[in-house]
N, C-alpha and C positions, 0 to 999 in steps of 0.2 A: 646278336644284332644290337646295334646301339639304340637305346630306348628313345622314342619320341615323347617329349614332355612339353608342358607349358611353362612360361616364365614364372607363373605363380607357384609352381611345384619345385622351384629351384632349391628351397631349403631342405628338401628330401634327397637331394642328389649332389651334395657338396663333395668336391674332388672326384666326381664321376664324369665320364664322357657321355654326353647326351646329344640328341638331335632336336631341333626346333624349326618351326616355320614362323617367320617374322616379317614385319615391315620396318623400314628405316624412318625415323623421325628427324634425325640430325646426324651430322658427321663432322669430325675434325681430324686432321692429320698432324703428326709431329715427327717428321723425318721417317724413321723406320717403324712407326706405330700408327695405326688408324683406329680411332675411337668411334664406335658406332652406337648411336642411341636407338634402342630397339623397342618395339611393342608387338604384342600378339593378341590383344583383346582381353588378356587377363591381368597384365601388369606392364610396367616399363622398366627396363634396366639397360646396362651398358655391355656391349661386346667389344673385345679388344683383339685386333689382328696385328701380330708382330711379324715383321718381314723375315726374320731369321727362323721363324717357327712354321712357316707355310711355304707352299710353292710360289714361284713368281706369278703364275697365272692367278692364284687365289688373291695374292696381295694386290695385283693390279685391278682385279674385279672389285675388291673392297674399296679401293681408291676411286673407282668409277661409279660407285653407287650414288643415286640421286634420291632426294626426299620422296618417301613413300614407295621406294623400290621394295619388291617382295622377293624373298629368297628363303631357301633352306640353309641351315647352318649346322655344323658339327663342332663341338667344343667341350671344354671342361668347366664346370661350375666352381667358383671360388667365393668365399665370403669376402665382403668389402664393406668395412665399417664406415667408409666415407660416403657410400652411396645411400640415397634416400630409401632404396629398396633393400639394401643389406647384402646384395650378391651381384656378381657380374660373371660373364662367361669369356674364357680364353678360347678364341675361335681357331680351329685347325683347318676347316674346309667350309666352303659355301657354294651354293648352286642357285644362280639368279633365275627367277621366274619372270619378272617384268621389271623394267627400269626406264621409265619415261621421265622426261624433264618438264618443267613448267608447272609444278604443283602450286596452286594459287595461295594457299595459306602457309606463308613462310614463318620464320621464328621472330619476325618483327611484330610490333603492335599493329593490330587491325581494329577498325571501328566495328561497333556492334551490328550495324546494318550490313556491312560487308560479310561479317561472320554468319549472320542469319541467312544472307543470300547464298552462302556456301555451307549451309547447315549439313548437307549430305556428306560433306568432307570434314567439317569442323568437329563432328562427333568423334573423329579419330584422335583428337587432341586430348591432353591430360585432364583438363578441367571438365569438359563434358563427359569424358570417360568415367571420371570419379563420380560425377553426379548420377549418371545412368546406372552405375554399379550399385550405388546407394538406393536409387529408385527400385532396382530389382530386389534388393534385400528387404526394403520396406514392404514391397508387394508380397514376398515370400512370408515375411513375419506376420502380415495381416491374414493371409490365408491359413497359415499354421495356427494362429491364435484362435480364430473362429472355428476351425475344424476341431481343435482340442476342446473348445467350449461346447461342442455338440451342435454347431450351426450347419445348415445346409446351404451350399452355394446355389443361388436362385437368380435366373436371368430375366430381367425386365425388358420389354420392347424398347427400341430406340425410336420407332415411329408411333406418335400419339395422335388420338383423335381430338384431344383438347388439352388445355394447360393444366398440369397437376396442381399448381398453386395459384391459378387465376391470373398470371402475369401476362403482359403483352410483349415481354422481351423474349420472343420465340422466333425460330426460323420456320417460316411457312413453306410448305411443299404442296404442289398440285399432285394429289394422289388419285390418279384416274379421274373419276367424276366427283371427288370429295376433297375437302381441305384436310391437311395433316400437318403435324409439327414435329420437329426434332425434339427428343425428350430433354427436359431440363432436370429431371430427377426420376429415379426408379422407385421412389418411396411408396406411392399408392399401390403399385403392383407388388412391392415388397410386403405390404400389409396382407395382401392376398396369400402370399407364400407363408407368412407367419401363422395365419389361420389354418393353413393346410399342414404345415410341418413343425410348428412350434417356434423355431428360431431359424431365421435365414439371414443371409447377407447378399446383396447385389454388389457388383464391382465392375464398372465399365465406363465408357465415355458418355458424357452429357454435354449439352449445348446451351449457351445463353447469348441471346442477341442484344445484349446491352452495349451501348456505345461508350465503353469505358477504356481509357488508356492507362489506368493505374498499374502499378507493379504487381497487383494482386489478382488481375483478371485476364482470362483467356476466353475466347468464344467456344473453344472445344477443350474440355478437360475431363479428368477422371474423378468419379465419385465412388466411395465405398459406403453402402447404406445398409446397416443391419436393422431388422425389425423383430421384436420379441413379444410373442403372446404370453399372457399371464405375468407380465412384468410391469411394475410401477416405476415412476420416474426416479426415485432414489436408488432403486436397484440398477436402473440403466446407467446412472451416474457412476456407480461403483464399477460396472462393467467397462465404461468408457475409460476410467482411470486405469484399470488393470490393462486394458488394451494398449493405450498410448505409452504407458511406462514399459510394457513388454517390447513394443516396437523400437523405442529409443534404446532399450537395453540390447536388443539384437544388433542394431547398427553399431553401437559402441563395441560389442563383442566381435563382430565380423568385418567391420569396415574401417578399422583404424588406419590402414594404409591409404584408403581413398579419402578419409577425413584429413589426413596429413597433407595430401596433395592440395586440398582446398584451403589448408591453413586454419581449419576449424579448431576452436578452443574447446577441448573435450570437457573441461571443468564447467563450461556453460551448459552442457548437455546432461551431465551426470545427475543433477537434481531431478530432471524429468523422468529418469529411469527409476527413481526411488518412490514415486507416488506421492501421497499426502498433498493432494491438490486442494487448494482453498475453494470453498463454495461461497462466492460473493453474490449477495442479492443485487438485483438491478437497482433497488433503492439506494444501497450503500455505494454502488458504483457511481450513481448520480451525485451523491454527496462528495465523493472523492474528487470528481471533476469540478464541482462547484467550489469546493474548498481550495482547489488549485487555481481558481480564477478563470476557469473555462466557461464559455457562454453555452450552457447546456441546461435544459429544464426537463423535468419528469415528463415522460411521454415521447421524448425524442429518441430516435434510433442512433446508435453509435456510428460515427463516421470513422474512417481510417485513422485520423489523428487522435480521436478519443480512445480507440482501441490500443493504439501505439502507446499513449500515455499510461493507460491502465496496465498494459502488459509489462511496462518497464518497472512497475512496482513489485514484481514477483520474480523469483529466480527459477520458476518452473511453470508449466501450464496451470491454469485455474479456470473455474467455472464462473460464469455470470448467470444467475438463475432468476426465473420468474419475470419475464419481460411483459410490458403492457400488451393487451390484446390487440390494440390498434396497429401494431407494427409487426405482427406475426401472422402466418397463414391460418386459414379457417379450421384445419383439421386437429388443432391442439385442444387439450382438455384444460378447462378453466381451473384456476387455483381455488379450492374451496375456502381458503382463508382470505382470499382477496379476488373476487370475480373480475376485477379490472386487469388481472394478470393471468398468464398461462403457466401451467406446469412445464416449463421448458428451460433449456440451458444452452449456452454457447461455450465452447472451450476456446480460450484465448492462449496463444503461445507467447512466451516471454521474448525479451530483446526487441520489443516493438513490432512483432509480427502479427499480432491481432488474431482474429477468428480463424480457426482451422477446422472446427467441428461444431455441429449444432443439432439439437434434437428436442424431443418432448415426449410426454405421455400423450397418446392419441385419444381423442374423444371416442368413447365406446358406446354411447347412448344414441339410438337411432334418431329420436325426435330432436335432441340437442344438436346433433351434427347436421341434420336437415336444416334446422333454423340457421346455423352458422354458415352453411352454404348459401342460403338465401340472403342472409345479411351481407355476404361478400359480393353479392350481385352476380353469382354464377348460375349457369343453366343446370337445373336439377336433372334434366334428361342425360346430361353428360356424366353425371355422377351416380346414376341409378345403380350401376354395378358395384360402386364403392359403398353405397348405403346398404346394399345386400349383406355386406360383411357385418353390419350392426343389426340387421334383421334376423340373421340366422347364426346362432352360436357365438354372439359377441362376448368378448372377455376384455379385461384390462390389458392394454398392450402399449409398448413404447418403442421408440427407435431413434436413430440419429444418422447423420451423414458426415463424412469426412472428405474435405477437399484434398485429394491426393497430392496435387502439385503444391498446394500451400504447406502441407506437412513437409514435403521434400525441401521446399525453399527455406523453411525455418531450420530444419536439421542441418542442411548444408550451408546456411547463412548466405543465401543468394539475394542479389539486389532486385531480381524480377523473376516471377514464376515462369517466364518464357524459357529459362534455362532448365527447368525441371521436367520438361517433356521433350521427346526426341524432335518433333516437328511442331513448333508452336503455331497456333492459329489465333490471330488477333484481328481487330477491325481493319488493319492496314497490311495484313500479311496472310497470303493463302498458299505460298510456295517457298521453298521446294516442299 
């Protein structure tokens, strides 16, 4: 019986007769030959139907196929150096499953709003296919890395009784007779996991109700947030560097085909896989901006243009460490060498992409944390359970968060993070 294979497996079956189930992305005819552009969810390649090699019925069926027709085919795999994929299939038989006309996404140029309105269909196209495959690889690499490092996958709730970071940029929900909010971070609950299991990571959707239309923001996005008991900030930075270099290395190793579809310059990514990330102090970053003539003073938070400028000075990700206390959340540990700053760091991606990860050593002392909660103007009752972590068995601990879509956007060199998620949610888009 002829073996059923995927397009991605073609290299293992050169000069063999195989069977496939595919969809048609495009078609052209040249007299006695029909060229079919095919996809199956694993890759794209070309099928060739020659009139002299098939029955009249098969040839006419091939000529009558419309965009996104689905069918089974039988044929022989051949190498094709001219193809982006490197292989094609000489078709001997096909069996049509569906063949409707009027597919809205044609091979002409479409505007981004049109494509997003048809996101449920656009995901079939080459570019989103490549991005989603890379997204899947980054997800796998993330889980593999932390499992290999001895971390436990830990699930934080999505419904919260208060704001983890005291922000007002939250989605409010009427929760029976109480107020509730969609989670903007799993971190505080992640710290619970770290005290119970030593090292954990959360990985799931989070929500921010900030009215931003920048290329870096979504209202629903994914965060990966590890928390580590018995770990100081310098050790956390070492872990972050190992993690990010591993992820990029995995994408380079397994997604060359997808990166080629996107036209990504691999030489721009390779330094990130090598590690050796600079640890730039906030003070030095301020100096760099000021020396470049930027209107920036100590104590300001970096905006997107500032981060873009700084990231263009490096060929790989880098850390900015020890931010001013006033611009960071209450739960961070103050820098003993300068109490005006926290022991914290953001990871900035090169090529102008800016912040993709951020973290800190957490304040482990009960009285100090209580005072910082009060100074932040937060309700102590909302954080009584969180303070319990410092009352019973407190230890030095650190953690960080990674904006999943931001990492994907940088690795794929996307103009906007909306392309990095299957169905983007923004302030002006809730469907499909």
